Gaussian input, Z-matrix of N, CA and C with variables (Angstrom, degrees):
# hf/3-21g

backbone

0 1
 N
 C     1     B1
 C     2     B2     1     A1
 N     3     B3     2     A2     1     D1
 C     4     B4     3     A3     2     D2
 C     5     B5     4     A4     3     D3
 N     6     B6     5     A5     4     D4
 C     7     B7     6     A6     5     D5
 C     8     B8     7     A7     6     D6
 N     9     B9     8     A8     7     D7
 C    10    B10     9     A9     8     D8
 C    11    B11    10    A10     9     D9
 N    12    B12    11    A11    10    D10
 C    13    B13    12    A12    11    D11
 C    14    B14    13    A13    12    D12
 N    15    B15    14    A14    13    D13
 C    16    B16    15    A15    14    D14
 C    17    B17    16    A16    15    D15
 N    18    B18    17    A17    16    D16
 C    19    B19    18    A18    17    D17
 C    20    B20    19    A19    18    D18
 N    21    B21    20    A20    19    D19
 C    22    B22    21    A21    20    D20
 C    23    B23    22    A22    21    D21
 N    24    B24    23    A23    22    D22
 C    25    B25    24    A24    23    D23
 C    26    B26    25    A25    24    D24
 N    27    B27    26    A26    25    D25
 C    28    B28    27    A27    26    D26
 C    29    B29    28    A28    27    D27
 N    30    B30    29    A29    28    D28
 C    31    B31    30    A30    29    D29
 C    32    B32    31    A31    30    D30
 N    33    B33    32    A32    31    D31
 C    34    B34    33    A33    32    D32
 C    35    B35    34    A34    33    D33
 N    36    B36    35    A35    34    D34
 C    37    B37    36    A36    35    D35
 C    38    B38    37    A37    36    D36
 N    39    B39    38    A38    37    D37
 C    40    B40    39    A39    38    D38
 C    41    B41    40    A40    39    D39
 N    42    B42    41    A41    40    D40
 C    43    B43    42    A42    41    D41
 C    44    B44    43    A43    42    D42
 N    45    B45    44    A44    43    D43
 C    46    B46    45    A45    44    D44
 C    47    B47    46    A46    45    D45
 N    48    B48    47    A47    46    D46
 C    49    B49    48    A48    47    D47
 C    50    B50    49    A49    48    D48
 N    51    B51    50    A50    49    D49
 C    52    B52    51    A51    50    D50
 C    53    B53    52    A52    51    D51
 N    54    B54    53    A53    52    D52
 C    55    B55    54    A54    53    D53
 C    56    B56    55    A55    54    D54
 N    57    B57    56    A56    55    D55
 C    58    B58    57    A57    56    D56
 C    59    B59    58    A58    57    D57
 N    60    B60    59    A59    58    D58
 C    61    B61    60    A60    59    D59
 C    62    B62    61    A61    60    D60
 N    63    B63    62    A62    61    D61
 C    64    B64    63    A63    62    D62
 C    65    B65    64    A64    63    D63
 N    66    B66    65    A65    64    D64
 C    67    B67    66    A66    65    D65
 C    68    B68    67    A67    66    D66
 N    69    B69    68    A68    67    D67
 C    70    B70    69    A69    68    D68
 C    71    B71    70    A70    69    D69
 N    72    B72    71    A71    70    D70
 C    73    B73    72    A72    71    D71
 C    74    B74    73    A73    72    D72
 N    75    B75    74    A74    73    D73
 C    76    B76    75    A75    74    D74
 C    77    B77    76    A76    75    D75
 N    78    B78    77    A77    76    D76
 C    79    B79    78    A78    77    D77
 C    80    B80    79    A79    78    D78
 N    81    B81    80    A80    79    D79
 C    82    B82    81    A81    80    D80
 C    83    B83    82    A82    81    D81
 N    84    B84    83    A83    82    D82
 C    85    B85    84    A84    83    D83
 C    86    B86    85    A85    84    D84
 N    87    B87    86    A86    85    D85
 C    88    B88    87    A87    86    D86
 C    89    B89    88    A88    87    D87
 N    90    B90    89    A89    88    D88
 C    91    B91    90    A90    89    D89
 C    92    B92    91    A91    90    D90
 N    93    B93    92    A92    91    D91
 C    94    B94    93    A93    92    D92
 C    95    B95    94    A94    93    D93
 N    96    B96    95    A95    94    D94
 C    97    B97    96    A96    95    D95
 C    98    B98    97    A97    96    D96
 N    99    B99    98    A98    97    D97
 C   100   B100    99    A99    98    D98
 C   101   B101   100   A100    99    D99
 N   102   B102   101   A101   100   D100
 C   103   B103   102   A102   101   D101
 C   104   B104   103   A103   102   D102
 N   105   B105   104   A104   103   D103
 C   106   B106   105   A105   104   D104
 C   107   B107   106   A106   105   D105
 N   108   B108   107   A107   106   D106
 C   109   B109   108   A108   107   D107
 C   110   B110   109   A109   108   D108
 N   111   B111   110   A110   109   D109
 C   112   B112   111   A111   110   D110
 C   113   B113   112   A112   111   D111
 N   114   B114   113   A113   112   D112
 C   115   B115   114   A114   113   D113
 C   116   B116   115   A115   114   D114
 N   117   B117   116   A116   115   D115
 C   118   B118   117   A117   116   D116
 C   119   B119   118   A118   117   D117
 N   120   B120   119   A119   118   D118
 C   121   B121   120   A120   119   D119
 C   122   B122   121   A121   120   D120
 N   123   B123   122   A122   121   D121
 C   124   B124   123   A123   122   D122
 C   125   B125   124   A124   123   D123
 N   126   B126   125   A125   124   D124
 C   127   B127   126   A126   125   D125
 C   128   B128   127   A127   126   D126
 N   129   B129   128   A128   127   D127
 C   130   B130   129   A129   128   D128
 C   131   B131   130   A130   129   D129
 N   132   B132   131   A131   130   D130
 C   133   B133   132   A132   131   D131
 C   134   B134   133   A133   132   D132
 N   135   B135   134   A134   133   D133
 C   136   B136   135   A135   134   D134
 C   137   B137   136   A136   135   D135
 N   138   B138   137   A137   136   D136
 C   139   B139   138   A138   137   D137
 C   140   B140   139   A139   138   D138
 N   141   B141   140   A140   139   D139
 C   142   B142   141   A141   140   D140
 C   143   B143   142   A142   141   D141
 N   144   B144   143   A143   142   D142
 C   145   B145   144   A144   143   D143
 C   146   B146   145   A145   144   D144

   B1=1.4496
   B2=1.5322
   B3=1.3058
   B4=1.4584
   B5=1.5236
   B6=1.3159
   B7=1.4643
   B8=1.5239
   B9=1.3203
   B10=1.4650
   B11=1.5294
   B12=1.3435
   B13=1.4640
   B14=1.5272
   B15=1.3200
   B16=1.4625
   B17=1.5265
   B18=1.3419
   B19=1.4755
   B20=1.5268
   B21=1.3337
   B22=1.4696
   B23=1.5345
   B24=1.3304
   B25=1.4705
   B26=1.5295
   B27=1.3377
   B28=1.4589
   B29=1.5267
   B30=1.3349
   B31=1.4605
   B32=1.5206
   B33=1.3248
   B34=1.4567
   B35=1.5284
   B36=1.3365
   B37=1.4689
   B38=1.5212
   B39=1.3212
   B40=1.4622
   B41=1.5282
   B42=1.3241
   B43=1.4611
   B44=1.5262
   B45=1.3219
   B46=1.4682
   B47=1.5264
   B48=1.3122
   B49=1.4670
   B50=1.5169
   B51=1.3219
   B52=1.4591
   B53=1.5292
   B54=1.3287
   B55=1.4588
   B56=1.5283
   B57=1.3194
   B58=1.4522
   B59=1.5199
   B60=1.3159
   B61=1.4599
   B62=1.5240
   B63=1.3315
   B64=1.4611
   B65=1.5167
   B66=1.3280
   B67=1.4675
   B68=1.5254
   B69=1.3353
   B70=1.4609
   B71=1.5125
   B72=1.3228
   B73=1.4574
   B74=1.5250
   B75=1.3276
   B76=1.4588
   B77=1.5200
   B78=1.3167
   B79=1.4614
   B80=1.5220
   B81=1.3260
   B82=1.4578
   B83=1.5243
   B84=1.3360
   B85=1.4595
   B86=1.5197
   B87=1.3403
   B88=1.4580
   B89=1.5223
   B90=1.3266
   B91=1.4594
   B92=1.5328
   B93=1.3321
   B94=1.4712
   B95=1.5229
   B96=1.3201
   B97=1.4613
   B98=1.5164
   B99=1.3310
   B100=1.4697
   B101=1.5227
   B102=1.3215
   B103=1.4633
   B104=1.5242
   B105=1.3157
   B106=1.4650
   B107=1.5322
   B108=1.3243
   B109=1.4643
   B110=1.5211
   B111=1.3372
   B112=1.4596
   B113=1.5259
   B114=1.3335
   B115=1.4632
   B116=1.5225
   B117=1.3062
   B118=1.4626
   B119=1.5252
   B120=1.3575
   B121=1.4702
   B122=1.5308
   B123=1.3323
   B124=1.4651
   B125=1.5281
   B126=1.3168
   B127=1.4587
   B128=1.5377
   B129=1.3141
   B130=1.4601
   B131=1.5260
   B132=1.3311
   B133=1.4658
   B134=1.5195
   B135=1.3354
   B136=1.4591
   B137=1.5212
   B138=1.3081
   B139=1.4676
   B140=1.5101
   B141=1.3151
   B142=1.4622
   B143=1.5104
   B144=1.3246
   B145=1.4758
   B146=1.5046
   A1=110.08
   A2=113.85
   A3=120.55
   A4=107.75
   A5=115.82
   A6=120.14
   A7=108.43
   A8=115.85
   A9=121.54
   A10=106.93
   A11=118.52
   A12=120.02
   A13=113.94
   A14=117.65
   A15=120.55
   A16=111.04
   A17=116.67
   A18=119.54
   A19=113.36
   A20=116.62
   A21=123.70
   A22=114.41
   A23=117.97
   A24=120.82
   A25=109.73
   A26=115.99
   A27=120.78
   A28=108.68
   A29=116.04
   A30=121.88
   A31=107.85
   A32=116.64
   A33=121.90
   A34=108.22
   A35=116.75
   A36=120.23
   A37=112.38
   A38=117.51
   A39=121.47
   A40=112.98
   A41=116.80
   A42=119.56
   A43=113.91
   A44=117.30
   A45=120.82
   A46=111.04
   A47=116.13
   A48=121.35
   A49=111.74
   A50=116.92
   A51=120.78
   A52=110.29
   A53=116.15
   A54=121.70
   A55=109.07
   A56=114.79
   A57=120.69
   A58=108.30
   A59=116.21
   A60=122.04
   A61=108.50
   A62=115.97
   A63=120.21
   A64=108.28
   A65=115.87
   A66=122.62
   A67=111.68
   A68=116.29
   A69=121.50
   A70=115.69
   A71=118.27
   A72=121.68
   A73=109.70
   A74=115.87
   A75=120.64
   A76=109.63
   A77=115.72
   A78=122.44
   A79=108.08
   A80=116.18
   A81=122.76
   A82=109.82
   A83=115.32
   A84=120.76
   A85=111.30
   A86=115.41
   A87=121.36
   A88=111.78
   A89=117.32
   A90=121.12
   A91=110.23
   A92=117.15
   A93=119.66
   A94=113.09
   A95=117.62
   A96=120.17
   A97=112.04
   A98=116.32
   A99=120.15
   A100=110.40
   A101=116.80
   A102=120.92
   A103=110.39
   A104=116.67
   A105=121.82
   A106=110.89
   A107=117.31
   A108=120.82
   A109=111.15
   A110=116.61
   A111=121.42
   A112=110.79
   A113=116.37
   A114=119.95
   A115=112.42
   A116=117.75
   A117=121.79
   A118=110.77
   A119=117.11
   A120=121.13
   A121=110.24
   A122=118.20
   A123=121.41
   A124=114.02
   A125=116.78
   A126=119.83
   A127=112.37
   A128=117.26
   A129=120.73
   A130=111.38
   A131=116.51
   A132=120.93
   A133=113.76
   A134=116.68
   A135=120.58
   A136=113.26
   A137=117.90
   A138=120.65
   A139=109.11
   A140=116.46
   A141=120.96
   A142=114.40
   A143=117.32
   A144=119.54
   A145=109.97
   D1=140.92
   D2=174.60
   D3=-103.60
   D4=165.06
   D5=177.39
   D6=-113.38
   D7=125.72
   D8=176.16
   D9=-60.48
   D10=119.60
   D11=-176.24
   D12=-68.11
   D13=-14.42
   D14=-178.62
   D15=-89.30
   D16=-55.02
   D17=-174.48
   D18=-105.52
   D19=-5.03
   D20=177.25
   D21=70.25
   D22=15.75
   D23=176.25
   D24=-75.44
   D25=153.06
   D26=172.84
   D27=-74.29
   D28=137.27
   D29=179.69
   D30=-132.09
   D31=129.30
   D32=178.48
   D33=-77.44
   D34=116.99
   D35=-177.98
   D36=-60.46
   D37=-33.29
   D38=-176.50
   D39=-69.22
   D40=-27.16
   D41=-176.56
   D42=-118.68
   D43=3.93
   D44=-177.97
   D45=-62.36
   D46=129.74
   D47=178.22
   D48=-88.72
   D49=-20.91
   D50=-173.95
   D51=-121.04
   D52=116.54
   D53=179.85
   D54=-135.57
   D55=161.75
   D56=176.71
   D57=-149.78
   D58=141.54
   D59=175.98
   D60=-97.74
   D61=134.31
   D62=176.26
   D63=-147.60
   D64=122.96
   D65=-179.90
   D66=50.81
   D67=42.75
   D68=175.48
   D69=79.95
   D70=5.27
   D71=180.00
   D72=-119.28
   D73=143.02
   D74=177.08
   D75=-93.64
   D76=131.57
   D77=176.30
   D78=-112.88
   D79=145.61
   D80=-175.15
   D81=-116.87
   D82=141.67
   D83=-174.79
   D84=-128.86
   D85=150.56
   D86=-179.22
   D87=-80.99
   D88=-23.83
   D89=-174.46
   D90=-153.97
   D91=160.49
   D92=-178.89
   D93=-63.79
   D94=-28.96
   D95=178.98
   D96=-64.40
   D97=-41.14
   D98=178.27
   D99=-65.27
   D100=-42.26
   D101=178.68
   D102=-60.50
   D103=-43.91
   D104=-178.60
   D105=-63.70
   D106=-44.80
   D107=178.23
   D108=-61.41
   D109=-44.07
   D110=179.57
   D111=-60.48
   D112=-47.29
   D113=-176.38
   D114=-67.25
   D115=-23.44
   D116=177.68
   D117=-69.89
   D118=-37.30
   D119=-177.82
   D120=-155.98
   D121=73.77
   D122=-175.70
   D123=-55.17
   D124=-40.90
   D125=-176.07
   D126=-61.28
   D127=-30.23
   D128=179.39
   D129=-63.63
   D130=-29.67
   D131=-178.17
   D132=-96.27
   D133=-10.42
   D134=-177.15
   D135=-102.73
   D136=0.79
   D137=177.85
   D138=-58.44
   D139=131.83
   D140=178.17
   D141=81.66
   D142=6.22
   D143=179.55
   D144=-75.89

């Protein structure tokens, strides 16, 4: 399971419909809204990763 970097929900990588690539890493999202927020400002959601 991956963790949605925006809302912190668990997301199954095998069935995730929403993904985004950033700096060579794939991120998984629970919904299109989370993906959109992440893509607008990825660094805001990756602080402390």
